[in-house]
C-alpha positions as CSV (number, residue, x, y, z in Angstrom):
1,X,-0.5,62.2,73.5
2,X,1.9,65.3,73.5
3,X,2.2,65.2,69.7
4,X,-1.7,65.2,69.5
5,X,-1.8,68.3,71.7
6,X,0.9,70.0,69.7
7,X,-1.1,69.3,66.4
8,X,-4.3,70.7,68.0
9,X,-2.6,73.8,69.2
10,X,-1.0,74.5,65.7
11,X,-4.4,73.9,64.1
12,X,-6.1,76.3,66.5
13,X,-3.5,79.0,65.8
14,X,-3.9,78.5,62.0
15,X,-7.6,78.5,62.2
16,X,-7.8,81.7,64.1
17,X,-5.1,83.6,62.2
18,X,-7.5,84.8,59.6
19,X,-10.1,86.1,62.2
20,X,-9.5,89.7,63.2
21,X,-9.1,90.4,66.8
22,X,-12.2,91.7,68.7
23,X,-10.9,95.3,68.5
24,X,-9.4,95.1,65.0
25,X,-11.0,97.2,62.4
26,X,-11.6,96.2,58.7
27,X,-11.1,98.7,56.0
28,X,-11.3,97.7,52.3
29,X,-11.4,99.6,48.9
30,X,-14.2,97.2,47.5
31,X,-17.7,98.4,48.3
32,X,-20.0,95.7,49.6
33,X,-22.9,94.6,47.3
34,X,-26.4,95.7,48.1
35,X,-27.9,93.9,51.0
36,X,-29.9,90.7,50.1
37,X,-33.5,90.6,50.8
38,X,-34.2,88.1,53.6
39,X,-37.4,86.6,54.7
40,X,-37.5,87.3,58.5
41,X,-39.0,84.3,60.4
42,X,-41.8,85.0,62.8
43,X,-40.9,86.7,66.0
44,X,-39.4,84.6,68.9
45,X,-40.1,85.7,72.4
46,X,-36.8,86.8,74.2
47,X,-34.9,87.2,71.0
48,X,-34.2,89.9,68.4
49,X,-33.6,89.5,64.7
50,X,-30.0,90.4,63.6
51,X,-30.2,90.9,59.8
52,X,-27.7,89.5,57.4
53,X,-24.7,91.4,56.2
54,X,-21.7,91.3,53.9
55,X,-18.5,90.1,55.6
56,X,-15.0,90.7,54.1
57,X,-13.3,87.4,53.5
58,X,-9.8,88.4,52.5
59,X,-10.4,89.1,48.8
60,X,-14.2,89.4,48.6
61,X,-17.4,90.0,50.4
62,X,-19.3,86.9,51.6
63,X,-23.0,87.1,52.7
64,X,-23.8,86.2,56.3
65,X,-27.4,85.2,56.9
66,X,-29.5,86.8,59.5
67,X,-30.0,85.2,62.8
68,X,-31.9,85.4,66.1
69,X,-29.9,86.6,69.1
70,X,-30.9,86.6,72.7
71,X,-32.5,89.9,73.8
72,X,-30.7,92.1,76.3
73,X,-33.1,94.0,78.4
74,X,-32.4,97.8,78.3
75,X,-30.4,97.5,75.1
76,X,-31.1,97.4,71.3
77,X,-29.1,95.7,68.6
78,X,-27.1,97.7,66.1
79,X,-26.6,95.4,63.1
80,X,-23.2,95.0,61.3
81,X,-22.8,97.4,58.5
82,X,-20.3,99.3,56.3
83,X,-19.5,103.0,56.4
84,X,-17.6,104.7,53.6
85,X,-14.9,107.1,55.0
86,X,-11.8,108.5,53.4
87,X,-12.4,106.6,50.1
88,X,-12.5,103.2,51.9
89,X,-15.2,101.0,53.4
90,X,-15.0,100.5,57.1
91,X,-16.9,97.6,58.8
92,X,-18.8,98.2,62.0
93,X,-19.4,95.1,63.9
94,X,-22.9,94.5,65.4
95,X,-23.2,95.4,69.0
96,X,-25.6,96.2,71.8
97,X,-26.3,99.8,72.7
98,X,-28.0,101.0,75.9
99,X,-31.5,102.5,75.5
100,X,-31.8,106.1,76.8
């Protein structure tokens, strides 16, 4: 049983090693491709649509499809996006922002 737990822990560390920490920033020299056109499904009560975006996957951009996320009253969703600064492309994670 101890060996199985050890293997599980090792696999968890390896599996999460490529995921940036929550506060880590991603800056790359390769611009993301243009956003893909997505067909947004009909509205769902209590949810907001988070559009798809390009995620950096080590050596290339990978498309992440849009999805429904649970609404937060008093907030609006700021989608994931890339910003060019200092000749590089900086990834901004999707996040909730308080309405004014």
